[in-house]
C-alpha beads as a LAMMPS data file, in Angstrom:
LAMMPS data file: protein, C-alpha beads

313 atoms
312 bonds

1 atom types
1 bond types

-500.0 500.0 xlo xhi
-500.0 500.0 ylo yhi
-500.0 500.0 zlo zhi

Masses

1 110.0

Atoms # bond

1 1 1 393.780 -359.325 -147.208
2 1 1 393.642 -363.108 -146.689
3 1 1 390.198 -364.599 -146.264
4 1 1 389.467 -368.141 -145.087
5 1 1 388.764 -370.548 -147.910
6 1 1 385.657 -372.098 -146.411
7 1 1 385.194 -374.329 -149.462
8 1 1 388.543 -376.053 -148.887
9 1 1 388.407 -379.811 -148.376
10 1 1 388.216 -380.894 -144.735
11 1 1 391.117 -382.521 -142.933
12 1 1 391.038 -386.038 -141.525
13 1 1 392.233 -386.562 -137.951
14 1 1 393.971 -389.748 -136.804
15 1 1 393.949 -391.564 -133.453
16 1 1 396.550 -394.261 -132.905
17 1 1 397.534 -395.797 -136.275
18 1 1 397.327 -399.575 -136.229
19 1 1 395.297 -399.560 -133.008
20 1 1 391.957 -398.454 -134.445
21 1 1 390.245 -401.594 -133.122
22 1 1 391.319 -400.678 -129.586
23 1 1 390.245 -397.016 -129.756
24 1 1 387.217 -397.658 -127.537
25 1 1 389.482 -399.057 -124.821
26 1 1 392.075 -396.328 -125.291
27 1 1 389.311 -393.742 -124.891
28 1 1 388.658 -394.843 -121.279
29 1 1 391.929 -393.534 -119.722
30 1 1 391.700 -390.430 -121.919
31 1 1 388.173 -389.731 -120.678
32 1 1 389.224 -390.263 -117.048
33 1 1 392.190 -387.901 -117.473
34 1 1 390.024 -385.241 -119.133
35 1 1 387.437 -385.454 -116.324
36 1 1 390.205 -385.198 -113.692
37 1 1 391.619 -382.125 -115.441
38 1 1 388.222 -380.437 -115.576
39 1 1 387.400 -381.264 -111.946
40 1 1 390.852 -380.408 -110.582
41 1 1 391.209 -377.049 -112.283
42 1 1 387.519 -376.266 -111.793
43 1 1 387.916 -376.916 -108.067
44 1 1 390.909 -374.539 -107.908
45 1 1 388.921 -371.782 -109.607
46 1 1 385.939 -372.323 -107.309
47 1 1 388.127 -372.247 -104.192
48 1 1 390.012 -369.124 -105.220
49 1 1 386.765 -367.322 -106.072
50 1 1 384.871 -368.183 -102.880
51 1 1 387.659 -368.387 -100.261
52 1 1 388.663 -364.841 -99.306
53 1 1 391.913 -366.056 -97.738
54 1 1 393.029 -366.956 -101.270
55 1 1 392.418 -363.477 -102.673
56 1 1 396.125 -362.758 -103.075
57 1 1 398.349 -362.178 -106.154
58 1 1 399.850 -365.666 -105.920
59 1 1 396.416 -367.268 -106.301
60 1 1 395.283 -364.821 -108.961
61 1 1 398.241 -365.977 -111.062
62 1 1 397.326 -369.574 -110.242
63 1 1 393.851 -368.755 -111.558
64 1 1 395.438 -367.758 -114.883
65 1 1 397.239 -371.099 -115.019
66 1 1 394.069 -373.064 -114.221
67 1 1 392.018 -371.152 -116.819
68 1 1 394.715 -371.804 -119.428
69 1 1 394.769 -375.516 -118.609
70 1 1 390.977 -375.694 -118.890
71 1 1 391.041 -373.899 -122.245
72 1 1 393.706 -376.264 -123.616
73 1 1 391.642 -379.236 -122.478
74 1 1 388.390 -377.918 -123.935
75 1 1 390.211 -377.184 -127.212
76 1 1 391.545 -380.712 -127.731
77 1 1 388.976 -382.844 -125.901
78 1 1 386.112 -382.750 -128.484
79 1 1 388.211 -383.955 -131.419
80 1 1 390.269 -386.484 -129.436
81 1 1 387.214 -388.115 -127.871
82 1 1 385.334 -387.874 -131.173
83 1 1 388.045 -389.863 -132.941
84 1 1 388.447 -392.441 -130.158
85 1 1 384.757 -392.901 -129.335
86 1 1 382.900 -392.710 -132.637
87 1 1 385.717 -392.508 -135.217
88 1 1 384.607 -388.987 -136.192
89 1 1 387.743 -387.945 -138.088
90 1 1 386.585 -385.121 -140.329
91 1 1 387.265 -381.510 -139.347
92 1 1 386.749 -378.438 -141.526
93 1 1 389.804 -376.474 -142.610
94 1 1 388.629 -373.429 -140.647
95 1 1 387.967 -375.561 -137.553
96 1 1 391.407 -377.140 -137.891
97 1 1 393.192 -373.793 -138.215
98 1 1 391.273 -372.334 -135.265
99 1 1 392.102 -375.356 -133.110
100 1 1 395.796 -374.955 -133.979
101 1 1 395.537 -371.237 -133.161
102 1 1 394.142 -371.872 -129.677
103 1 1 396.523 -374.748 -128.923
104 1 1 399.669 -372.758 -129.778
105 1 1 398.409 -369.494 -128.266
106 1 1 397.600 -371.199 -124.990
107 1 1 401.075 -372.781 -124.879
108 1 1 402.580 -369.283 -124.914
109 1 1 399.992 -368.137 -122.345
110 1 1 400.877 -371.052 -120.045
111 1 1 404.556 -370.156 -120.239
112 1 1 403.697 -366.532 -119.465
113 1 1 401.529 -367.586 -116.520
114 1 1 404.415 -369.559 -115.042
115 1 1 406.644 -366.512 -115.550
116 1 1 404.252 -364.217 -113.650
117 1 1 404.091 -366.779 -110.853
118 1 1 407.902 -366.754 -110.681
119 1 1 407.774 -362.952 -110.496
120 1 1 405.313 -363.244 -107.598
121 1 1 407.649 -365.586 -105.671
122 1 1 410.626 -363.360 -106.506
123 1 1 408.964 -360.275 -104.990
124 1 1 407.579 -362.226 -102.003
125 1 1 411.025 -363.510 -100.994
126 1 1 413.390 -360.799 -102.215
127 1 1 411.273 -357.803 -101.185
128 1 1 408.551 -358.994 -98.785
129 1 1 407.958 -355.605 -97.139
130 1 1 406.962 -354.056 -100.475
131 1 1 405.062 -357.103 -101.783
132 1 1 401.593 -355.601 -101.340
133 1 1 402.604 -352.225 -102.801
134 1 1 404.294 -353.782 -105.851
135 1 1 401.740 -356.456 -106.714
136 1 1 398.611 -354.346 -106.519
137 1 1 395.356 -355.540 -108.100
138 1 1 395.912 -353.138 -110.983
139 1 1 399.373 -354.533 -111.688
140 1 1 398.148 -358.133 -111.398
141 1 1 395.384 -357.416 -113.933
142 1 1 397.858 -355.688 -116.263
143 1 1 400.224 -358.664 -116.095
144 1 1 397.365 -361.081 -116.769
145 1 1 396.069 -359.110 -119.750
146 1 1 399.611 -358.797 -121.096
147 1 1 400.212 -362.551 -120.833
148 1 1 397.009 -363.394 -122.718
149 1 1 397.547 -360.712 -125.364
150 1 1 401.115 -361.884 -125.974
151 1 1 399.910 -365.435 -126.509
152 1 1 396.919 -364.755 -128.719
153 1 1 398.467 -361.979 -130.832
154 1 1 401.921 -363.475 -131.404
155 1 1 400.546 -366.649 -133.022
156 1 1 398.254 -364.832 -135.468
157 1 1 400.750 -364.291 -138.356
158 1 1 401.442 -367.979 -139.020
159 1 1 397.816 -369.060 -138.507
160 1 1 396.500 -366.384 -140.891
161 1 1 398.896 -367.615 -143.570
162 1 1 397.409 -371.113 -143.283
163 1 1 394.142 -369.691 -144.604
164 1 1 395.839 -368.454 -147.786
165 1 1 397.572 -371.736 -148.648
166 1 1 396.263 -374.352 -151.032
167 1 1 396.399 -377.960 -149.848
168 1 1 396.911 -380.314 -152.778
169 1 1 398.728 -383.001 -150.793
170 1 1 397.224 -385.455 -148.332
171 1 1 394.632 -383.990 -145.962
172 1 1 395.341 -386.587 -143.276
173 1 1 396.565 -385.215 -139.940
174 1 1 398.546 -387.753 -137.903
175 1 1 396.968 -386.752 -134.560
176 1 1 393.461 -386.303 -133.194
177 1 1 393.960 -382.524 -133.141
178 1 1 395.511 -379.936 -135.455
179 1 1 398.983 -378.449 -134.987
180 1 1 400.513 -375.703 -137.108
181 1 1 403.751 -377.561 -137.859
182 1 1 401.834 -380.484 -139.326
183 1 1 399.278 -378.481 -141.310
184 1 1 401.941 -376.352 -143.003
185 1 1 403.654 -379.502 -144.313
186 1 1 400.463 -380.375 -146.181
187 1 1 400.440 -377.020 -148.006
188 1 1 401.436 -376.631 -151.649
189 1 1 403.016 -373.222 -151.113
190 1 1 406.143 -371.450 -149.919
191 1 1 406.172 -372.129 -146.160
192 1 1 409.533 -370.481 -145.388
193 1 1 407.918 -367.837 -143.174
194 1 1 405.886 -370.493 -141.337
195 1 1 409.091 -372.430 -140.651
196 1 1 411.206 -369.502 -139.433
197 1 1 408.664 -367.428 -137.484
198 1 1 407.744 -370.140 -134.917
199 1 1 411.442 -370.734 -134.119
200 1 1 411.933 -367.009 -133.453
201 1 1 408.671 -366.825 -131.507
202 1 1 409.493 -369.798 -129.265
203 1 1 412.951 -368.343 -128.623
204 1 1 411.496 -364.967 -127.583
205 1 1 408.650 -366.383 -125.487
206 1 1 408.849 -369.913 -124.078
207 1 1 412.653 -370.247 -124.166
208 1 1 413.234 -366.708 -122.850
209 1 1 410.576 -367.227 -120.152
210 1 1 412.377 -370.341 -118.946
211 1 1 415.691 -368.470 -118.723
212 1 1 414.114 -365.613 -116.757
213 1 1 412.452 -368.100 -114.390
214 1 1 415.790 -369.873 -113.893
215 1 1 417.564 -366.573 -113.203
216 1 1 414.837 -365.486 -110.766
217 1 1 415.235 -368.699 -108.790
218 1 1 419.004 -368.276 -108.650
219 1 1 418.398 -364.882 -107.016
220 1 1 415.705 -366.374 -104.754
221 1 1 418.080 -369.139 -103.663
222 1 1 420.784 -366.559 -102.966
223 1 1 418.343 -364.648 -100.746
224 1 1 417.160 -367.785 -98.936
225 1 1 420.730 -368.885 -98.185
226 1 1 421.262 -365.520 -96.511
227 1 1 418.383 -366.090 -94.080
228 1 1 419.783 -366.869 -90.639
229 1 1 416.995 -369.092 -89.344
230 1 1 416.871 -372.613 -90.840
231 1 1 413.130 -372.702 -90.122
232 1 1 412.576 -369.499 -92.086
233 1 1 414.730 -370.829 -94.944
234 1 1 412.624 -373.978 -95.134
235 1 1 409.415 -371.934 -95.008
236 1 1 410.588 -369.634 -97.828
237 1 1 411.624 -372.541 -100.062
238 1 1 408.410 -374.418 -99.340
239 1 1 406.371 -371.587 -100.869
240 1 1 408.255 -372.159 -104.150
241 1 1 408.079 -375.951 -104.399
242 1 1 404.655 -376.083 -106.067
243 1 1 405.639 -373.543 -108.697
244 1 1 409.018 -375.186 -109.361
245 1 1 407.263 -378.548 -109.854
246 1 1 404.798 -377.061 -112.371
247 1 1 407.634 -375.277 -114.190
248 1 1 409.638 -378.496 -114.508
249 1 1 406.649 -380.488 -115.763
250 1 1 405.743 -377.897 -118.400
251 1 1 409.212 -377.099 -119.730
252 1 1 410.428 -380.712 -119.704
253 1 1 407.337 -381.629 -121.742
254 1 1 407.984 -378.697 -124.117
255 1 1 411.637 -379.626 -124.584
256 1 1 410.776 -383.296 -125.087
257 1 1 408.195 -382.499 -127.763
258 1 1 410.514 -379.977 -129.449
259 1 1 413.469 -382.365 -129.604
260 1 1 411.299 -385.204 -130.895
261 1 1 409.848 -382.939 -133.599
262 1 1 413.184 -381.387 -134.644
263 1 1 415.569 -384.328 -134.366
264 1 1 413.372 -387.420 -134.193
265 1 1 412.943 -388.189 -137.894
266 1 1 413.938 -391.811 -137.270
267 1 1 411.789 -392.130 -134.160
268 1 1 408.582 -394.171 -134.677
269 1 1 405.503 -392.021 -135.304
270 1 1 403.772 -393.483 -132.254
271 1 1 406.465 -391.852 -130.066
272 1 1 405.664 -388.463 -131.624
273 1 1 401.970 -389.043 -130.937
274 1 1 402.481 -390.153 -127.329
275 1 1 404.791 -387.179 -126.610
276 1 1 402.194 -384.747 -127.967
277 1 1 399.514 -386.226 -125.696
278 1 1 401.854 -386.083 -122.699
279 1 1 402.511 -382.417 -123.442
280 1 1 398.815 -381.511 -123.652
281 1 1 397.509 -383.716 -120.835
282 1 1 400.181 -384.110 -118.160
283 1 1 400.703 -380.457 -117.070
284 1 1 396.942 -379.641 -116.827
285 1 1 396.428 -382.878 -114.878
286 1 1 399.326 -382.391 -112.467
287 1 1 399.136 -378.633 -111.770
288 1 1 396.020 -378.732 -109.525
289 1 1 397.236 -381.934 -107.845
290 1 1 400.611 -380.362 -107.021
291 1 1 399.069 -377.181 -105.596
292 1 1 396.479 -379.161 -103.626
293 1 1 399.163 -381.348 -102.049
294 1 1 401.904 -378.763 -101.449
295 1 1 399.949 -375.585 -100.607
296 1 1 398.477 -375.486 -97.104
297 1 1 396.119 -372.593 -97.877
298 1 1 394.489 -374.616 -100.662
299 1 1 394.340 -377.708 -98.429
300 1 1 392.584 -375.654 -95.761
301 1 1 390.248 -374.233 -98.406
302 1 1 389.297 -377.740 -99.540
303 1 1 388.644 -378.790 -95.930
304 1 1 386.490 -375.703 -95.316
305 1 1 384.574 -376.396 -98.523
306 1 1 383.921 -380.025 -97.574
307 1 1 382.848 -379.065 -94.033
308 1 1 380.556 -376.372 -95.408
309 1 1 378.781 -378.839 -97.705
310 1 1 378.637 -381.455 -94.939
311 1 1 376.906 -379.125 -92.484
312 1 1 374.685 -377.559 -95.128
313 1 1 373.403 -381.009 -96.058

Bonds

1 1 1 2
2 1 2 3
3 1 3 4
4 1 4 5
5 1 5 6
6 1 6 7
7 1 7 8
8 1 8 9
9 1 9 10
10 1 10 11
11 1 11 12
12 1 12 13
13 1 13 14
14 1 14 15
15 1 15 16
16 1 16 17
17 1 17 18
18 1 18 19
19 1 19 20
20 1 20 21
21 1 21 22
22 1 22 23
23 1 23 24
24 1 24 25
25 1 25 26
26 1 26 27
27 1 27 28
28 1 28 29
29 1 29 30
30 1 30 31
31 1 31 32
32 1 32 33
33 1 33 34
34 1 34 35
35 1 35 36
36 1 36 37
37 1 37 38
38 1 38 39
39 1 39 40
40 1 40 41
41 1 41 42
42 1 42 43
43 1 43 44
44 1 44 45
45 1 45 46
46 1 46 47
47 1 47 48
48 1 48 49
49 1 49 50
50 1 50 51
51 1 51 52
52 1 52 53
53 1 53 54
54 1 54 55
55 1 55 56
56 1 56 57
57 1 57 58
58 1 58 59
59 1 59 60
60 1 60 61
61 1 61 62
62 1 62 63
63 1 63 64
64 1 64 65
65 1 65 66
66 1 66 67
67 1 67 68
68 1 68 69
69 1 69 70
70 1 70 71
71 1 71 72
72 1 72 73
73 1 73 74
74 1 74 75
75 1 75 76
76 1 76 77
77 1 77 78
78 1 78 79
79 1 79 80
80 1 80 81
81 1 81 82
82 1 82 83
83 1 83 84
84 1 84 85
85 1 85 86
86 1 86 87
87 1 87 88
88 1 88 89
89 1 89 90
90 1 90 91
91 1 91 92
92 1 92 93
93 1 93 94
94 1 94 95
95 1 95 96
96 1 96 97
97 1 97 98
98 1 98 99
99 1 99 100
100 1 100 101
101 1 101 102
102 1 102 103
103 1 103 104
104 1 104 105
105 1 105 106
106 1 106 107
107 1 107 108
108 1 108 109
109 1 109 110
110 1 110 111
111 1 111 112
112 1 112 113
113 1 113 114
114 1 114 115
115 1 115 116
116 1 116 117
117 1 117 118
118 1 118 119
119 1 119 120
120 1 120 121
121 1 121 122
122 1 122 123
123 1 123 124
124 1 124 125
125 1 125 126
126 1 126 127
127 1 127 128
128 1 128 129
129 1 129 130
130 1 130 131
131 1 131 132
132 1 132 133
133 1 133 134
134 1 134 135
135 1 135 136
136 1 136 137
137 1 137 138
138 1 138 139
139 1 139 140
140 1 140 141
141 1 141 142
142 1 142 143
143 1 143 144
144 1 144 145
145 1 145 146
146 1 146 147
147 1 147 148
148 1 148 149
149 1 149 150
150 1 150 151
151 1 151 152
152 1 152 153
153 1 153 154
154 1 154 155
155 1 155 156
156 1 156 157
157 1 157 158
158 1 158 159
159 1 159 160
160 1 160 161
161 1 161 162
162 1 162 163
163 1 163 164
164 1 164 165
165 1 165 166
166 1 166 167
167 1 167 168
168 1 168 169
169 1 169 170
170 1 170 171
171 1 171 172
172 1 172 173
173 1 173 174
174 1 174 175
175 1 175 176
176 1 176 177
177 1 177 178
178 1 178 179
179 1 179 180
180 1 180 181
181 1 181 182
182 1 182 183
183 1 183 184
184 1 184 185
185 1 185 186
186 1 186 187
187 1 187 188
188 1 188 189
189 1 189 190
190 1 190 191
191 1 191 192
192 1 192 193
193 1 193 194
194 1 194 195
195 1 195 196
196 1 196 197
197 1 197 198
198 1 198 199
199 1 199 200
200 1 200 201
201 1 201 202
202 1 202 203
203 1 203 204
204 1 204 205
205 1 205 206
206 1 206 207
207 1 207 208
208 1 208 209
209 1 209 210
210 1 210 211
211 1 211 212
212 1 212 213
213 1 213 214
214 1 214 215
215 1 215 216
216 1 216 217
217 1 217 218
218 1 218 219
219 1 219 220
220 1 220 221
221 1 221 222
222 1 222 223
223 1 223 224
224 1 224 225
225 1 225 226
226 1 226 227
227 1 227 228
228 1 228 229
229 1 229 230
230 1 230 231
231 1 231 232
232 1 232 233
233 1 233 234
234 1 234 235
235 1 235 236
236 1 236 237
237 1 237 238
238 1 238 239
239 1 239 240
240 1 240 241
241 1 241 242
242 1 242 243
243 1 243 244
244 1 244 245
245 1 245 246
246 1 246 247
247 1 247 248
248 1 248 249
249 1 249 250
250 1 250 251
251 1 251 252
252 1 252 253
253 1 253 254
254 1 254 255
255 1 255 256
256 1 256 257
257 1 257 258
258 1 258 259
259 1 259 260
260 1 260 261
261 1 261 262
262 1 262 263
263 1 263 264
264 1 264 265
265 1 265 266
266 1 266 267
267 1 267 268
268 1 268 269
269 1 269 270
270 1 270 271
271 1 271 272
272 1 272 273
273 1 273 274
274 1 274 275
275 1 275 276
276 1 276 277
277 1 277 278
278 1 278 279
279 1 279 280
280 1 280 281
281 1 281 282
282 1 282 283
283 1 283 284
284 1 284 285
285 1 285 286
286 1 286 287
287 1 287 288
288 1 288 289
289 1 289 290
290 1 290 291
291 1 291 292
292 1 292 293
293 1 293 294
294 1 294 295
295 1 295 296
296 1 296 297
297 1 297 298
298 1 298 299
299 1 299 300
300 1 300 301
301 1 301 302
302 1 302 303
303 1 303 304
304 1 304 305
305 1 305 306
306 1 306 307
307 1 307 308
308 1 308 309
309 1 309 310
310 1 310 311
311 1 311 312
312 1 312 313
């Protein structure tokens, strides 16, 4: 059995190389973005919990997405702001491995959440009369538990192996948070399994999820085209716009980061760093904004919430 080597030397995180003098200024937009993410997703969770008109499968799946975005933010925020604000670069090996575990697990969870939301739209448009009987509370809970289990269990093998490696090379991490692909390169050990397993895992989770979502929307579009009324067609498509926007933002960011990592050896390191921050900050920032702008039920919920506080004060 592999046990964590708690006596291993700590790792050193890095902000923006060459821009250390400007870290205090760089921290300002990062702090604003983090606060917006926390407020936006927190507001969604509060609305869905307290507004009974939002107690539907679609919004339960949106809750999963918001919780995932909050967890990603709370996982990266302490080390990023620590590096930028007070130049606190040191992180224990166990803390680094655990941060990598949560970051990668939550990426798989986010993909799974978007997949369940596509399933919700698929049933709502393709089989609306059976929507309530298919997406019961029990089934919604089962899907949610399955999504989280898939994410947190599937990543374990490669993270556990990190604990067994020795690290005799540099302990400097090129970002303000820990990622598996970077930590394994610092190991003085056979990392063949840690190279191959993530490729297989991404293919069977994130890549496969994206294909299923694409196929589901092809079937949805086929159904919508068959609707006689143009008004009903527009209404059906409008219920999908928010989800499609979130899907595009997430998977474009994933593909961009993957291509940069796999084929961008000649790309400046700052591009790698910026792409990683875009991947971890842009989807959690945009998801609540998109749903607040494009979903009338959430807009009405926000109005009711504001009126309630206005009259209560």
